LUMZA-291286 format. One record per residue: x, z, y of N, C-alpha, C in turn; residue in three letters. Coordinates in steps of 0.02 Angstrom, whole numbers, plus 50000, padded with zeros to 5 digits. Each point is the difference from the previous one (the first is absolute). Example, Ala and Ser with C-alpha at 12.3 -4.5 7.8 and 13.67 -1.06 7.14 Angstrom:
! LUMZA-291286
506605039049716499555000050059500455000050060ALA499824996450053500425000350059499615003750055SER
***
This chain:
! LUMZA-291286
477584262748547500325005150019499865006849991UNK500265006150007499725007549974499985001649932UNK500404996949950500005001849947500625003849982UNK500464999450047500635003849995500185003950061UNK500185007449978500015005150033500815002050002UNK500455001050041500575001449990500085007450040UNK500565005049963499995006250018500625001249976UNK500395008150031500635000949986500464998650042UNK499854996650070500574997850046500115008350043UNK500434998950046500145006550034500745000550033UNK500265005450025500675000050046500365003149948UNK500634996649981500565003649978500684999150020UNK500435005449989500714997050029500384995549967UNK500444996050013500364994949960500465003849944UNK499924995749944500145003349938499465003349964UNK499205001350026499605002649969499544994649945UNK499505001549986499524995449924499295001250027UNK499684996050002499335000949999499644994749935UNK499385002849980499714994549944499254998950051UNK500074993449994499394996850027499594997249947UNK499305001950008499424998549955499554993750023UNK499784997649955499514993950020499445001949950UNK499395002650022499464998649965499684992649997UNK499874998749949499774991749988499334999449959UNK499485006050023499424999149992499754997549914UNK499954992349987499834998749938500394994549974UNK500494997050063500564994850007500364998649943UNK500225007949951500574999049962499734999549940UNK499704994349973499714996649947500254991749982UNK499874999549946500334993349995500654997750031UNK500044993750003500574998650036500094999350068UNK500565003850035500064999450072500895001050022UNK500105000050056500484999650038500035005550055UNK500375005549993499895006450057500735001450010UNK500035000750062500645002450051500075003750056UNK500455001750038499935002550050500584998050047UNK499754999050065500334995750049499905005750059UNK500504998350040499955003750065500064995050051UNK499805002050071499984996650063500025004650054UNK500354998650055500155003750037499554995350071UNK499955003050058499614997250038500154993550044UNK499764994049996500224994550018500494997349955UNK500115000249948500664998849970499534996349915UNK500384994949971499674999149935500025005149947UNK499494999349965499935003649942500554999549954UNK500345004949968500565000349958499975004049930UNK499914994649942499845003149942500615006049968UNK499705004449957500405005149984500025000049926UNK499584999149960499925000549923499344996549989UNK500004998449937499284997049962500005001449928UNK499535000449984499865001049926499394996849985UNK499984995649930499464997249979499635004949931UNK499414998949984499605002049953500295001249932UNK500594995049992500345001049945500595005550009UNK500145002950059500355004450008500864997350011UNK499844993550021500714996350023500165001350068UNK500555002950023500165002250061500534996150030UNK499994999350077500664997550026499915004250081UNK500624999450013500125003450066500444994750065UNK499715001250066500334996850049500595002750015UNK500484996550031500685004250013499905004650026UNK499644999150071500105006150041499835007649975UNK499785000449942499935008149969500104999649936UNK500394995349977500265000049944500445004949966UNK499835004149943500315005849982499805006250032UNK499714999450046499735007650034499145000249991UNK499734994149972499335001049981499784998449932UNK499515003149973499674998449934499314998049998UNK499734994849981499294998950006499805001649923UNK499265002949994499795001649947499144999249998UNK499815000349945499305001150012499735002649922UNK499345002850039499595005349928499394996450023UNK499714994949942499464996549988499375004549988UNK500235006749968499415005549988499635002650067UNK500525000950050499915001450059499894994550040UNK500084993449998499934995350061500345000850053UNK500625002149977500515004350062500544994149994UNK500384998050050500484997050014500545004950034UNK500655001549988500375005250021500724993550034UNK500365005150035500614997450041500445006850006UNK500445001049959500365004250007500614998650040UNK500235004350067500394997150043500585005350006UNK500535000049984500715004550003500484996750049UNK500405005950012500534997350080499774997050037UNK499495001750021499764996350059500244999850066UNK499994994950035500584999350046499614999350086UNK500215001650054499524999650071499714992049986UNK500454994849986499744994249992499524997649954UNK499775004449956499294999349948499565002850038UNK499855001350060499505002450044499644994550015UNK499215000449974499544993750007499435002249969UNK499654996050015499145001249964500264996649928UNK499625002949948500084996749929499514998949969UNK499744994049969499284998149977500184996249936UNK499415002149970499834998149921499634991850008UNK500204996749957499544994649998499974998449921UNK499314996349993499834996649912499654993950021UNK500244996449947499594993549997500234998849918UNK499324996849973500194995949933500294994450000UNK500004996350044500314993650001500724998049985UNK500335006250023500715000950002500355002449929UNK499375002349960500475003149927500584996949984UNK499944992649985500634999549978500634998750053UNK499814998350060500525001150056500015004650054UNK500145006749974499935004950024500575002250037UNK500324995650050500595002350025499924997550072UNK500655000750032500014997450068499525002350051UNK499614994850024499525001450059499314998649975UNK499925000349937499334999749986499395003650035UNK500305005750032499465004950031499744997550056UNK500364994550036499794996350052499314995750001UNK499874999049940499364997649978499435003449953UNK500255007449997499685002949954499295002150023UNK499574999949960499255000250018499875007450006UNK500335004049983499855008150006500615003450034UNK499895003650058500435003150036499815007750015UNK500505004250011499795006750010500005000650076UNK499795006250027500075001450065500635002450018UNK500615001049959500505003050020500185007350010UNK500645002149984500075007650003500814998650039UNK499915005250057500695000450028500575004649989UNK500524996449984500725003349984500454999350051UNK500195007650018500515000050052500405005349974UNK500724996550009500555003749977500425001050067UNK500265006850005500415001550050500795001749988UNK500394998050049500685001249967500265007350031UNK
***
């Protein structure tokens, strides 16, 4: 661990937007799967969005149509643009990385990911 660092979280009102960033050290080379997931205390982690090194993306149902995942390999950074945020989106958001899941970069792959960040808190007030 220690090779992923999230930032960009904060407090916003319902309907607001945030852009999360995940600095990925030297991990964004070759084949890989990266993604964002969220987890509240005492609850199972929930996937949000995934992207692999080829740029193939997929979104979980929970935030589909309200988030956009992207990556900039020149900056070794993964992004998550979140719009129209709702109070139920309040959570700790994490990024994850693993080369093993390059071809199967969807679903709950992050539960077995080799690299996790420390997370960034998102709080949405009504």
